[in-house]
N, C-alpha and C positions, 0 to 999 in steps of 0.2 A: 489506453486502458483507463477506466474510471477508478476513483478511490471509493471503495465500498464503505470503509470506516476504520476506526482505530478501536481496539478492544484490549482489555487487560484480563489476563488469566490469573486469578488469585490462587496460588498454590504455595504453601509453606515449604521452604523458607523464602522462596523467591516469587516475584510477580513478573510474568512475561507480558510484554506489550507487543501487539501485532497490528500491522496495517495490512489490509486486504485490498488488492487491486483486482478489478474484474474487466473482462473483455467487453467492449461496448457492443460487439456484434457476434458474440459467441457465448459459450457456457463455461469457459475456463476462468479460474481465479488464481491469483498469485499471493499467498500469504508470506509476509516478510516480518521476521522478528526484529524489533527495534528497541531502542532504549526509552525509558519513561519521559525524558525531556523531549526527545524527538517526537514521541507520541503526542505530547501536549502541543508542540509546534504544528503538527499536522492537523490535529483536531481543532485547534483554534482557527487555523487557516480555512479548514473545511466549513466551519461554522460562521466564517466571515467576521470573527472577532478582531478588532484592531486595538492597539494600545496607543496611549498618548505619545510615546516615544518609540522610534523604530527598534525592533529586535534585530538579531543578526541576519535573518532572511530578508527582512524589509530593507535593511541597510545595504545588503548586497544588490538587491534589485534597484535601489535608488542610485547606487554607485554606477551600476551598469548603464542606467538611463542617462546619468550625468556624463558618461563617457561616450554617449551616442550609440550604445549597443543594447539590444533587447534579447531577452531569453525567448527563443522560438519554440523549443520543445525540450523534453527530458526523455532520455532513453535508458532503460534498464538493459545493460549490454551483456552481462556475464554473471555466472554464479561460480565463485572461486572459493573452494574449501568452506562452503556453507555461508559465504558472504556475498550479498548481491552488490554488484558494481554498476554504477550509473555514470551518465555523462550529461552535461548541460550543453545543448546545441544553441549557439549564439548567432545573432543576425549577421555578424561579420565572418561567418563560416568556420569559426573556431569551435572546438569541442573541449569542454573542461571536465576532468575527472571529478566525481563527487560521490559521497555516500548516498545510497538509495533513499534513505530517510530525508536527508537534506534536499535532494533533488525533487522528491515528491512534495515537500513543503514549499519549495520555490515554485513548482508548477502550479500548485493551488493558488498561491498568492498572485502569480502572474497570469493566471487563467490560460495556461497553455497545456497542450496535450502531453500525456505520458505514454510512451511506447515501450514495448518489451520485445526483445529478440525471440525468434522462434526457438533458438537453442535453450534459452532460459525457461521458456514455457514448457519445452519438452522435458527438462530436468525437474522442474519444481511445481508445475501447474496442478491444480486440483479442480474437481467439479463440485460446485455447491448446488445441490438439488433441493428444491422446495417441493414438499409433498402436499398436494391439494386435497388428498383423501383423509386428512386428519380430522378429529373431532372439532367442533366449533371453538371450544376453548383453546385448542392448540392450532388454530387456523394460521397457516403460513409457517408452520414449524420447519426448521431447517434440518435437513438430513445430509450428512456428508458422505460422498462417494469419492474415494481416491481413484482418480482415473489412471489408467495405464498409459499415460501420455508418452512417456519416454523411457529409455533405458539409461543406465549410467548415472542414476540419481546419487546424490550424497545421502547414503542410507541413514546416517545419524540425524541429519537435518529433516529428512522426510519423516522419520519416526517421531521426532519432536513435534512437527506440524500435525501429524495424525493425532497424537495425544492431545494437543491443544484443541484441535478442531472437534474432537469427540465431546468436548465440554461446552461448546457454544451452540446457540440456537438463533433463529431468525430475529427474535426480539433484541438480541445484542446489537443488531445493525439498524434498529429503528431510531428515528430522531425523537428524543424525549419530548421536545416541544410540539411535535405533531400529534401527540395523543390527545 
């Protein structure tokens, strides 16, 4: 899955941060609510921003390299009580439990693939549909269709995603430097 982007929903009294993963060969997307610090870590990695001193994710990758181990991939393996569970797949065959946000941040920095289990997609995936029939000024507007991908969804989490996604559009995922 690719990282479509990180967005913030400004809604008093809280601000929700969301990372959206998208299938590289399909139409499904996976929105994951994350914390603001995690959002910054993912957004800076996606933008290729580096700091003069290593942050926690850079430090972990450097330590793995020093130990002769590489991060091979990241897997989103489970949705448990509204929380996405991930694992780091290492070159020595070991799998390490991780928060989804940390795993995604590491994957971006290490330039490795992010995979998502079919079960998680069935529970929480959505379809982001772009409408090409919009007026010129609304070109590429993003319309949300919640797919009936699976049953047994965590109803509260899905309702929260729907509410958030009703408030975003395609311009939220554009690179501001590309304009």
